[in-house]
C-alpha positions, 0 to 999 in steps of 0.5 A, spaced: 471 899 054 477 897 051 480 903 050 479 905 058 484 899 060 490 901 057 495 907 060 495 914 058 497 915 050 495 908 049 502 905 053 501 898 056 505 895 062 507 888 063 501 883 064 499 881 071 497 874 073 490 872 071 487 872 079 490 879 080 487 881 074 480 878 076 480 881 083 482 888 080 476 888 075 471 886 080 473 891 085 473 896 080 466 894 078 463 895 085 466 902 085 464 904 078 457 901 080 457 905 086 459 912 083 455 911 077 449 910 081 451 916 085 452 920 079 445 918 076 441 920 082 445 927 081 443 927 074 436 926 075 435 931 080 439 936 075 435 934 069 428 934 071 428 941 072 429 942 065 424 937 062 419 940 058 422 947 060 428 948 056 430 942 051 437 945 050 439 944 057 435 938 058 439 935 052 445 938 055 444 934 062 443 928 059 449 928 054 453 930 060 452 924 064 453 920 058 460 923 056 462 923 064 462 915 064 469 914 061 472 918 066 468 916 072 470 908 070 477 910 068 478 914 075 475 908 079 480 903 075 486 907 077 484 908 084 483 900 085 490 899 081 493 904 086 490 900 092 493 894 089 500 897 087 499 895 080 500 900 074 494 901 070 497 901 064 498 893 065 491 892 065 490 892 057 496 888 056 493 883 062 486 883 058 490 881 052 494 875 055 488 872 058 482 874 054 481 867 052 480 865 060 473 864 061 473 868 068 476 874 065 471 873 059 466 873 064 469 879 068 469 883 061 462 882 060 460 884 067 464 891 066 461 892 059 454 892 062 455 897 068 450 902 066 444 897 066 446 893 072 447 899 076 439 899 077 439 892 079 436 891 086 434 898 087 428 899 091 421 901 088 414 901 091 411 894 092 404 897 088 408 897 082 407 890 079 407 887 072 400 890 070 403 897 072 409 895 069 405 894 062 402 900 063 408 904 064 411 901 058 405 903 054 406 910 056 413 910 055 412 907 048 407 913 046 412 918 049 418 916 045 414 915 039 413 923 039 421 924 038 425 923 031 430 917 033 435 917 028 442 915 032 444 913 039 444 921 042 436 922 039 435 915 042 438 916 049 434 923 049 427 920 047 428 914 052 430 919 058 424 923 057 420 917 057 423 915 064 422 923 066 414 922 064 413 916 068 417 920 074 412 926 073 406 921 073 408 916 078 413 919 082 418 913 080 425 915 078 429 912 072 433 908 077 427 905 080 424 904 073 430 900 071 430 896 077 422 894 075 424 893 068 430 888 071 425 884 075 420 882 069 426 882 064 425 874 063 418 874 064 414 870 059 408 874 059 406 874 052 403 881 052 409 884 056 413 881 051 409 884 045 410 891 049 417 890 049 418 889 042 414 895 041 419 899 045 425 896 041 421 899 035 420 906 037 427 907 040 430 904 034 435 899 038 436 895 032 440 901 030 443 903 036 446 896 038 449 895 031 453 902 031 459 903 035 459 905 042 462 912 042 460 915 049 459 910 054 460 902 055 455 897 052 448 898 055 445 891 058 439 890 055 434 890 061 428 895 060 426 903 059 430 905 065 437 907 065 437 906 058 436 899 056 432 895 051 427 890 052 430 884 047 430 879 053 
């Protein structure tokens, strides 16, 4: 995400005070979360019509959402900077100046987990409890295992397809599924943890998390919805 914090062409402006930087990043994060959630809902609606009907268009829809994230984030950051009368080119230099401040470090971390956090708190039907979540994990793991996962893109397509399979079976979309995964993120249940480990194996999250994030911000490791893993 660092390359999105500077000005056009990598130019940087004069640093701003830490309190102002944190305020801008906090406001930008809220705006990004809202817009990304809207974009995800639109993406789900668009891609579901191609699921199992047109593999090329299905992948195209998935990639369009991923590739659009940097522009969405940058646009929100620019908008907030304009509201605060701050040159967006100053954000990068400000982060560099305050990068060892705990409050700034925390905000940077939160900015990098937006793709996962956008699902948090979203409503889903009450009947989807822990046992249903286990059942869903088994289905998703079996679905992903049908794909050859060798890189970030193939993992993204496989995970998305597994979420859309759940939607067809249960009517639970990717956003709701992400919220369900977050609910049980820290659950100590031994069987659930084993299922999460198996999910990480088939999605090759070891490979994905060890390579540069070229297409999107770092993904928070919640669960199968909204493109996350289950390492917690």
